[in-house]
ChimeraX commands (.cxc) that place a marker at each C-alpha (Angstrom):
marker #1 position 105.00,130.78,69.45 radius 0.5
marker #1 position 106.50,132.84,72.27 radius 0.5
marker #1 position 103.11,133.36,73.94 radius 0.5
marker #1 position 102.39,129.61,73.77 radius 0.5
marker #1 position 105.73,128.87,75.45 radius 0.5
marker #1 position 105.01,131.48,78.11 radius 0.5
marker #1 position 101.57,129.99,78.83 radius 0.5
marker #1 position 103.06,126.50,78.98 radius 0.5
marker #1 position 105.73,127.66,81.42 radius 0.5
marker #1 position 103.11,129.33,83.63 radius 0.5
marker #1 position 100.93,126.21,83.50 radius 0.5
marker #1 position 103.81,123.86,84.40 radius 0.5
marker #1 position 104.96,126.16,87.22 radius 0.5
marker #1 position 101.43,126.37,88.61 radius 0.5
marker #1 position 101.03,122.59,88.49 radius 0.5
marker #1 position 104.37,122.03,90.19 radius 0.5
marker #1 position 103.51,124.52,92.95 radius 0.5
marker #1 position 100.13,122.84,93.47 radius 0.5
marker #1 position 101.76,119.38,93.59 radius 0.5
marker #1 position 104.32,120.53,96.15 radius 0.5
marker #1 position 101.56,122.14,98.24 radius 0.5
marker #1 position 99.49,118.93,98.15 radius 0.5
marker #1 position 102.51,116.85,99.17 radius 0.5
marker #1 position 103.24,119.18,102.08 radius 0.5
marker #1 position 99.64,119.08,103.29 radius 0.5
marker #1 position 99.62,115.27,103.03 radius 0.5
marker #1 position 102.85,114.91,105.00 radius 0.5
marker #1 position 101.70,117.39,107.67 radius 0.5
marker #1 position 98.28,115.75,108.19 radius 0.5
marker #1 position 99.08,112.05,107.63 radius 0.5
marker #1 position 99.81,111.21,111.27 radius 0.5
marker #1 position 96.77,113.11,112.56 radius 0.5
marker #1 position 94.48,111.35,110.09 radius 0.5
marker #1 position 95.87,107.92,111.04 radius 0.5
marker #1 position 95.44,108.72,114.74 radius 0.5
marker #1 position 91.83,109.84,114.24 radius 0.5
marker #1 position 91.04,106.72,112.22 radius 0.5
marker #1 position 92.57,104.54,114.95 radius 0.5
marker #1 position 90.58,106.35,117.66 radius 0.5
marker #1 position 87.38,105.96,115.63 radius 0.5
marker #1 position 88.10,102.24,115.28 radius 0.5
marker #1 position 88.83,101.81,119.00 radius 0.5
marker #1 position 85.56,103.62,119.84 radius 0.5
marker #1 position 83.72,101.25,117.49 radius 0.5
marker #1 position 85.30,98.20,119.16 radius 0.5
marker #1 position 84.43,99.57,122.62 radius 0.5
marker #1 position 80.85,100.19,121.44 radius 0.5
marker #1 position 80.34,96.46,120.81 radius 0.5
marker #1 position 81.64,95.33,124.21 radius 0.5
marker #1 position 79.43,93.97,126.96 radius 0.5
marker #1 position 77.86,96.87,128.90 radius 0.5
marker #1 position 79.91,96.27,132.04 radius 0.5
marker #1 position 83.16,96.95,130.14 radius 0.5
marker #1 position 82.17,100.11,128.26 radius 0.5
marker #1 position 83.74,102.49,130.77 radius 0.5
marker #1 position 86.67,100.25,131.80 radius 0.5
marker #1 position 90.20,100.31,130.47 radius 0.5
marker #1 position 90.67,97.33,128.16 radius 0.5
marker #1 position 93.39,96.05,125.84 radius 0.5
marker #1 position 92.55,95.31,122.22 radius 0.5
marker #1 position 94.79,92.77,120.51 radius 0.5
marker #1 position 94.70,92.02,116.78 radius 0.5
marker #1 position 94.74,88.30,116.00 radius 0.5
marker #1 position 94.90,87.60,112.25 radius 0.5
marker #1 position 93.49,84.29,111.03 radius 0.5
marker #1 position 94.65,83.53,107.51 radius 0.5
marker #1 position 93.40,80.90,105.12 radius 0.5
marker #1 position 95.88,78.30,103.95 radius 0.5
marker #1 position 96.93,80.28,100.87 radius 0.5
marker #1 position 97.52,83.36,103.09 radius 0.5
marker #1 position 95.84,85.58,100.52 radius 0.5
marker #1 position 92.84,86.30,102.74 radius 0.5
marker #1 position 93.15,87.12,106.42 radius 0.5
marker #1 position 90.36,87.98,108.81 radius 0.5
marker #1 position 91.15,89.60,112.12 radius 0.5
marker #1 position 89.64,88.78,115.45 radius 0.5
marker #1 position 90.05,91.55,117.98 radius 0.5
marker #1 position 90.63,90.11,121.42 radius 0.5
marker #1 position 89.38,92.42,124.16 radius 0.5
marker #1 position 91.04,91.82,127.52 radius 0.5
marker #1 position 90.67,93.33,130.94 radius 0.5
marker #1 position 93.59,92.48,133.23 radius 0.5
marker #1 position 94.64,89.53,131.00 radius 0.5
marker #1 position 91.11,88.04,131.01 radius 0.5
marker #1 position 89.39,87.75,127.61 radius 0.5
marker #1 position 86.07,89.58,128.03 radius 0.5
marker #1 position 84.92,89.67,124.41 radius 0.5
marker #1 position 85.96,89.00,120.85 radius 0.5
marker #1 position 85.12,91.18,117.88 radius 0.5
marker #1 position 85.58,91.06,114.14 radius 0.5
marker #1 position 84.82,93.27,111.17 radius 0.5
marker #1 position 82.63,91.90,108.39 radius 0.5
marker #1 position 81.92,93.51,105.03 radius 0.5
marker #1 position 79.08,92.49,102.71 radius 0.5
marker #1 position 77.27,94.04,99.75 radius 0.5
marker #1 position 74.37,96.29,100.69 radius 0.5
marker #1 position 71.97,98.18,98.44 radius 0.5
marker #1 position 74.28,101.10,97.62 radius 0.5
marker #1 position 77.63,99.38,98.03 radius 0.5
marker #1 position 79.63,97.75,100.77 radius 0.5
marker #1 position 78.47,97.69,104.39 radius 0.5
marker #1 position 81.14,97.12,107.06 radius 0.5
marker #1 position 80.12,96.13,110.56 radius 0.5
marker #1 position 82.07,95.34,113.73 radius 0.5
marker #1 position 80.43,92.53,115.68 radius 0.5
marker #1 position 81.24,91.86,119.33 radius 0.5
marker #1 position 80.69,88.41,120.82 radius 0.5
marker #1 position 80.70,87.48,124.51 radius 0.5
marker #1 position 81.70,84.30,126.31 radius 0.5
marker #1 position 78.15,82.94,125.86 radius 0.5
marker #1 position 78.53,83.06,122.04 radius 0.5
marker #1 position 75.91,85.80,121.76 radius 0.5
marker #1 position 76.32,89.19,120.16 radius 0.5
marker #1 position 77.32,91.82,122.73 radius 0.5
marker #1 position 76.99,94.68,120.30 radius 0.5
marker #1 position 77.18,95.71,116.68 radius 0.5
marker #1 position 78.47,98.90,115.05 radius 0.5
marker #1 position 78.18,99.88,111.40 radius 0.5
marker #1 position 81.53,101.49,110.64 radius 0.5
marker #1 position 81.21,102.16,106.92 radius 0.5
marker #1 position 78.47,102.14,104.32 radius 0.5
marker #1 position 77.37,103.64,101.01 radius 0.5
marker #1 position 73.64,103.30,101.54 radius 0.5
marker #1 position 71.00,105.79,100.40 radius 0.5
marker #1 position 70.85,108.87,102.66 radius 0.5
marker #1 position 67.58,108.98,104.59 radius 0.5
marker #1 position 66.76,105.32,103.89 radius 0.5
marker #1 position 69.47,102.67,104.06 radius 0.5
marker #1 position 71.81,105.07,105.83 radius 0.5
marker #1 position 69.53,104.69,108.87 radius 0.5
marker #1 position 71.30,101.40,109.61 radius 0.5
marker #1 position 73.75,103.53,111.61 radius 0.5
marker #1 position 71.07,104.56,114.09 radius 0.5
marker #1 position 71.38,103.17,117.63 radius 0.5
marker #1 position 67.74,102.10,117.72 radius 0.5
marker #1 position 68.44,99.64,114.90 radius 0.5
marker #1 position 71.88,98.50,116.06 radius 0.5
marker #1 position 70.87,97.91,119.71 radius 0.5
marker #1 position 68.46,95.16,118.62 radius 0.5
marker #1 position 71.37,92.83,117.91 radius 0.5
marker #1 position 72.70,92.63,121.49 radius 0.5
marker #1 position 72.01,89.26,123.08 radius 0.5
marker #1 position 71.15,87.56,119.79 radius 0.5
marker #1 position 72.51,84.23,118.62 radius 0.5
marker #1 position 73.01,82.56,115.23 radius 0.5
marker #1 position 69.26,82.36,114.56 radius 0.5
marker #1 position 69.13,86.12,113.98 radius 0.5
marker #1 position 66.76,87.26,111.21 radius 0.5
marker #1 position 64.64,90.25,110.29 radius 0.5
marker #1 position 61.00,90.09,111.47 radius 0.5
marker #1 position 59.83,90.12,107.87 radius 0.5
marker #1 position 61.94,86.96,107.38 radius 0.5
marker #1 position 60.51,85.26,110.48 radius 0.5
marker #1 position 63.02,86.61,112.98 radius 0.5
marker #1 position 63.14,89.17,115.75 radius 0.5
marker #1 position 64.94,92.21,114.30 radius 0.5
marker #1 position 62.93,95.19,113.03 radius 0.5
marker #1 position 64.21,96.33,109.64 radius 0.5
marker #1 position 64.88,99.95,108.76 radius 0.5
marker #1 position 61.77,101.27,106.99 radius 0.5
marker #1 position 62.31,101.40,103.24 radius 0.5
marker #1 position 65.67,99.68,103.52 radius 0.5
marker #1 position 65.18,95.93,103.60 radius 0.5
marker #1 position 68.31,95.23,101.56 radius 0.5
marker #1 position 70.48,97.37,103.83 radius 0.5
marker #1 position 68.91,95.80,106.94 radius 0.5
marker #1 position 69.53,92.31,105.57 radius 0.5
marker #1 position 73.16,93.27,104.87 radius 0.5
marker #1 position 73.64,94.17,108.55 radius 0.5
marker #1 position 71.96,90.91,109.63 radius 0.5
marker #1 position 74.26,89.01,107.27 radius 0.5
marker #1 position 77.29,90.78,108.78 radius 0.5
marker #1 position 76.07,89.91,112.27 radius 0.5
marker #1 position 75.58,86.23,111.36 radius 0.5
marker #1 position 78.90,85.93,109.54 radius 0.5
marker #1 position 80.82,87.70,112.31 radius 0.5
marker #1 position 79.21,85.62,115.04 radius 0.5
marker #1 position 79.81,82.38,113.11 radius 0.5
marker #1 position 83.43,83.30,112.40 radius 0.5
marker #1 position 84.15,84.01,116.05 radius 0.5
marker #1 position 82.36,80.88,117.30 radius 0.5
marker #1 position 84.27,78.75,114.78 radius 0.5
marker #1 position 87.64,80.22,115.80 radius 0.5
marker #1 position 87.08,80.94,119.50 radius 0.5
marker #1 position 89.09,77.96,120.75 radius 0.5
marker #1 position 92.10,78.85,118.58 radius 0.5
marker #1 position 92.04,82.47,119.73 radius 0.5
marker #1 position 91.49,81.72,123.42 radius 0.5
marker #1 position 94.24,79.11,123.40 radius 0.5
marker #1 position 96.78,81.33,121.67 radius 0.5
marker #1 position 95.96,84.60,123.43 radius 0.5
marker #1 position 96.37,83.37,127.00 radius 0.5
marker link #1:1,2 radius 0.2
marker link #1:2,3 radius 0.2
marker link #1:3,4 radius 0.2
marker link #1:4,5 radius 0.2
marker link #1:5,6 radius 0.2
marker link #1:6,7 radius 0.2
marker link #1:7,8 radius 0.2
marker link #1:8,9 radius 0.2
marker link #1:9,10 radius 0.2
marker link #1:10,11 radius 0.2
marker link #1:11,12 radius 0.2
marker link #1:12,13 radius 0.2
marker link #1:13,14 radius 0.2
marker link #1:14,15 radius 0.2
marker link #1:15,16 radius 0.2
marker link #1:16,17 radius 0.2
marker link #1:17,18 radius 0.2
marker link #1:18,19 radius 0.2
marker link #1:19,20 radius 0.2
marker link #1:20,21 radius 0.2
marker link #1:21,22 radius 0.2
marker link #1:22,23 radius 0.2
marker link #1:23,24 radius 0.2
marker link #1:24,25 radius 0.2
marker link #1:25,26 radius 0.2
marker link #1:26,27 radius 0.2
marker link #1:27,28 radius 0.2
marker link #1:28,29 radius 0.2
marker link #1:29,30 radius 0.2
marker link #1:30,31 radius 0.2
marker link #1:31,32 radius 0.2
marker link #1:32,33 radius 0.2
marker link #1:33,34 radius 0.2
marker link #1:34,35 radius 0.2
marker link #1:35,36 radius 0.2
marker link #1:36,37 radius 0.2
marker link #1:37,38 radius 0.2
marker link #1:38,39 radius 0.2
marker link #1:39,40 radius 0.2
marker link #1:40,41 radius 0.2
marker link #1:41,42 radius 0.2
marker link #1:42,43 radius 0.2
marker link #1:43,44 radius 0.2
marker link #1:44,45 radius 0.2
marker link #1:45,46 radius 0.2
marker link #1:46,47 radius 0.2
marker link #1:47,48 radius 0.2
marker link #1:48,49 radius 0.2
marker link #1:49,50 radius 0.2
marker link #1:50,51 radius 0.2
marker link #1:51,52 radius 0.2
marker link #1:52,53 radius 0.2
marker link #1:53,54 radius 0.2
marker link #1:54,55 radius 0.2
marker link #1:55,56 radius 0.2
marker link #1:56,57 radius 0.2
marker link #1:57,58 radius 0.2
marker link #1:58,59 radius 0.2
marker link #1:59,60 radius 0.2
marker link #1:60,61 radius 0.2
marker link #1:61,62 radius 0.2
marker link #1:62,63 radius 0.2
marker link #1:63,64 radius 0.2
marker link #1:64,65 radius 0.2
marker link #1:65,66 radius 0.2
marker link #1:66,67 radius 0.2
marker link #1:67,68 radius 0.2
marker link #1:68,69 radius 0.2
marker link #1:69,70 radius 0.2
marker link #1:70,71 radius 0.2
marker link #1:71,72 radius 0.2
marker link #1:72,73 radius 0.2
marker link #1:73,74 radius 0.2
marker link #1:74,75 radius 0.2
marker link #1:75,76 radius 0.2
marker link #1:76,77 radius 0.2
marker link #1:77,78 radius 0.2
marker link #1:78,79 radius 0.2
marker link #1:79,80 radius 0.2
marker link #1:80,81 radius 0.2
marker link #1:81,82 radius 0.2
marker link #1:82,83 radius 0.2
marker link #1:83,84 radius 0.2
marker link #1:84,85 radius 0.2
marker link #1:85,86 radius 0.2
marker link #1:86,87 radius 0.2
marker link #1:87,88 radius 0.2
marker link #1:88,89 radius 0.2
marker link #1:89,90 radius 0.2
marker link #1:90,91 radius 0.2
marker link #1:91,92 radius 0.2
marker link #1:92,93 radius 0.2
marker link #1:93,94 radius 0.2
marker link #1:94,95 radius 0.2
marker link #1:95,96 radius 0.2
marker link #1:96,97 radius 0.2
marker link #1:97,98 radius 0.2
marker link #1:98,99 radius 0.2
marker link #1:99,100 radius 0.2
marker link #1:100,101 radius 0.2
marker link #1:101,102 radius 0.2
marker link #1:102,103 radius 0.2
marker link #1:103,104 radius 0.2
marker link #1:104,105 radius 0.2
marker link #1:105,106 radius 0.2
marker link #1:106,107 radius 0.2
marker link #1:107,108 radius 0.2
marker link #1:108,109 radius 0.2
marker link #1:109,110 radius 0.2
marker link #1:110,111 radius 0.2
marker link #1:111,112 radius 0.2
marker link #1:112,113 radius 0.2
marker link #1:113,114 radius 0.2
marker link #1:114,115 radius 0.2
marker link #1:115,116 radius 0.2
marker link #1:116,117 radius 0.2
marker link #1:117,118 radius 0.2
marker link #1:118,119 radius 0.2
marker link #1:119,120 radius 0.2
marker link #1:120,121 radius 0.2
marker link #1:121,122 radius 0.2
marker link #1:122,123 radius 0.2
marker link #1:123,124 radius 0.2
marker link #1:124,125 radius 0.2
marker link #1:125,126 radius 0.2
marker link #1:126,127 radius 0.2
marker link #1:127,128 radius 0.2
marker link #1:128,129 radius 0.2
marker link #1:129,130 radius 0.2
marker link #1:130,131 radius 0.2
marker link #1:131,132 radius 0.2
marker link #1:132,133 radius 0.2
marker link #1:133,134 radius 0.2
marker link #1:134,135 radius 0.2
marker link #1:135,136 radius 0.2
marker link #1:136,137 radius 0.2
marker link #1:137,138 radius 0.2
marker link #1:138,139 radius 0.2
marker link #1:139,140 radius 0.2
marker link #1:140,141 radius 0.2
marker link #1:141,142 radius 0.2
marker link #1:142,143 radius 0.2
marker link #1:143,144 radius 0.2
marker link #1:144,145 radius 0.2
marker link #1:145,146 radius 0.2
marker link #1:146,147 radius 0.2
marker link #1:147,148 radius 0.2
marker link #1:148,149 radius 0.2
marker link #1:149,150 radius 0.2
marker link #1:150,151 radius 0.2
marker link #1:151,152 radius 0.2
marker link #1:152,153 radius 0.2
marker link #1:153,154 radius 0.2
marker link #1:154,155 radius 0.2
marker link #1:155,156 radius 0.2
marker link #1:156,157 radius 0.2
marker link #1:157,158 radius 0.2
marker link #1:158,159 radius 0.2
marker link #1:159,160 radius 0.2
marker link #1:160,161 radius 0.2
marker link #1:161,162 radius 0.2
marker link #1:162,163 radius 0.2
marker link #1:163,164 radius 0.2
marker link #1:164,165 radius 0.2
marker link #1:165,166 radius 0.2
marker link #1:166,167 radius 0.2
marker link #1:167,168 radius 0.2
marker link #1:168,169 radius 0.2
marker link #1:169,170 radius 0.2
marker link #1:170,171 radius 0.2
marker link #1:171,172 radius 0.2
marker link #1:172,173 radius 0.2
marker link #1:173,174 radius 0.2
marker link #1:174,175 radius 0.2
marker link #1:175,176 radius 0.2
marker link #1:176,177 radius 0.2
marker link #1:177,178 radius 0.2
marker link #1:178,179 radius 0.2
marker link #1:179,180 radius 0.2
marker link #1:180,181 radius 0.2
marker link #1:181,182 radius 0.2
marker link #1:182,183 radius 0.2
marker link #1:183,184 radius 0.2
marker link #1:184,185 radius 0.2
marker link #1:185,186 radius 0.2
marker link #1:186,187 radius 0.2
marker link #1:187,188 radius 0.2
marker link #1:188,189 radius 0.2
marker link #1:189,190 radius 0.2
marker link #1:190,191 radius 0.2
marker link #1:191,192 radius 0.2
view
């Protein structure tokens, strides 16, 4: 019985030491991780801006739009240069082939997509994961609500072997564009 108690004591002590070490690492790295996530997000927002604003200093303002029950809120990101709204962006998440696909969609004053950036996905490596490639994402700039894949009668080339993933990105683009167009007047009025 003594050896069992000894082993139990060693096990509990080891677990406690590991738990304390994990807590310390979490506390020490939490702020850095949050900062890196914020910088990644800001880079994604800047990537969907009109070309003339990519290298300029801009302000990004979060504008939450909640449904009446306040259980679901979508955010429009207002991008301003010297107090002038230059673009609006939003993040849209839909189901892809391997899981959720999250895309940030930028929309200009002409109600056309200024850019699109896939920020998160769980698609198949080597196939659906190719939705993150610039050659695919650049096709969305300048498009309006009629956006479709070529195989569906539209003008966007799909990623080879990944029609479901490609359609998920198109759906994100359409939903994001529609959401911004629908709410543009509210945002522009309240952000001035």
